[in-house]
N, C-alpha and C positions, 0 to 999 in steps of 0.2 A: 480525555485530554482534548476538550473541544478547542478548536481554532488554534492549535499549536502546531509547530513544525516537528514536534517530537515523533510523530508517526513516520515522518520522512526518514529518520535515522535507520530504524529497522528495515524499512522498505528498500533503501539503497544498499544497506549492508547485506541483505539476503537476496534481493532482486537482481542486483548487478552480477554477482558471481554465478547466479543460476540462469542468466539470460540466454544461454544456449539450450535450455530445457523448458523454460517458461517465458512468456512474453513480459519482459521487465517493465515496459511502460504501463501495461495493464496492472501488474502487481503493485507498482508504486502508486498509481492512481487509486486502486482499490483500498490501499491502506489509509488513504486520506478522505475519500469521498463520503464515507459514513458520517463524518463530522459536519456535513451540511445539514443533517437532521437537527442537531442542537442549535446551529446557526439560525435556521429558519424559525425554530421555536422562540429564540430570543429576539430576533429582528421583528417578527410579526406578533409577538406576545401571544402565541398560541396556547390554548388550554390543552396541553399535551405534555407528556413527560419529556424532560430535557434529553434524556437518552431513551428513546422510544423503541419501536419495533425494529428499526434497522440495527439496533445494538443487541439483537438476539441472534443466536447462531442460525436459526431457521430462516429468518428474513434476510440476514446478511448473506447466507449462501445463495438465496434467490437473486439478491442484488449482484453478487459476484458472478453468477452465471449470466445474468442479463448484461452486465457490464462487459464481461468477456466476449459475449456475442456481438455487442455493439462495436467493441474495439476490433473484433475480427472483420466486421463489415467495413470499418474505416481504415483497415490496414494499408491499403494501397495509397490513398491520399495522404495518410499520416507518415508513411514510411520515410519520406525525405526528411521530415522534421526529426523523427526518432534517430535516423542515421546521422543527421547533422549533430545531434547531441550525444552521439555515440552510445545510444541505448539499444541499438539494434544493428547487427552486422548485415545479415541477409534477411530478405523478406521471409516471413513465416506464412506458409499457405495452408496450414491445417488448423482446425478449430480448437483442438485439445489444449495446446499451450496457452491459449487465451482464456479458456474456461478455467483451467487449473490455476492460472495466475490470478484471475478475478476472485475465485472462491478462497484461495489461500490468503490473499491480501485482506479481504474483509474479515475472515475468521481470525487472522492475526490481530487485526484492530480490536475486535471484540474481546479477545483474550487479554490484550494489554489494558483495556479499559475496565473490564469486569471487576478486578480487585480494588479499583479506585473509587467506584461510584455505587452507592447503595441502591440507586434507582434503576440500575441496569438489571434486566431479567434475562440473562444469557440463554437459559434453557426454557424460554417461553414455549408452551403455556404454563410451565411451572412458575409460580409467582414469587419465588425467592431467588436470591443470588448467592449460591453456595461458594462462589469464588471471591465474594466481597471480603477484603482484608486491607483496610486503610493503612495498616502497619507496613505494607509493601510499597507505599507511595514513593518514598525516596529511592527504593531499589528499582522500581519500574522507570522512574524518571532518569536515574543513573544509567540503566540499561539503554534507554532510548538515546541519551546523550552520547554514550560511548559507541553505540552502534552507528550513530550519526557521524562521529569522528572516523570510525573504520570505513563506513560507506563512502564518505567524502574522500578519504585517502585512496580507496579502491577506484573511485571515479577519476581522481587525478592520475592514478597509475594508468588507467585506460587512455586518458588524454596523452600522457607521456609516451605510451606505446605507439599511439597513432602518429604523433609528431616524429618520433625516431624512425618509424617505418617510412613516412613520407620523405624524411631527409635522406635515408638510405637509398630510396628509389630515385631521388633527385640527383644524388651524387653519381649514381651508376648510369 
């Protein structure tokens, strides 16, 4: 699903409820960042597969670990932004939730894309895609759409909770 917001749906739907266990902003970003690979291929006309090495479980896992570590290093300057958008309640000061979020996010992305595109080799260096099943295209897009609705509803619920909490504090 290159350059679509469809990966954002599952990222919100699963990342927000799990934000006390994993770093939700890292999980959300990890679900999306892999699609920079096909973007770069298309923009620069690279002689490289549209879904290349980052769309493999092996390289995606490395990317997820790297991203988790970078997000951990940036946690203090970014905490205000994450808190402003209600993605984080308290600062997380241990590395594990960032690494887990990064790896789960990119793996989830590869799992969603693998049935859709024959050029993805998820189990590289194995050069076949045993997950490729284009008949699942509408099912996967529907899944992404509905998880987007649920994730958005959950996010609105978080906003509602924050507003009612502030109003209750204001009245007392």
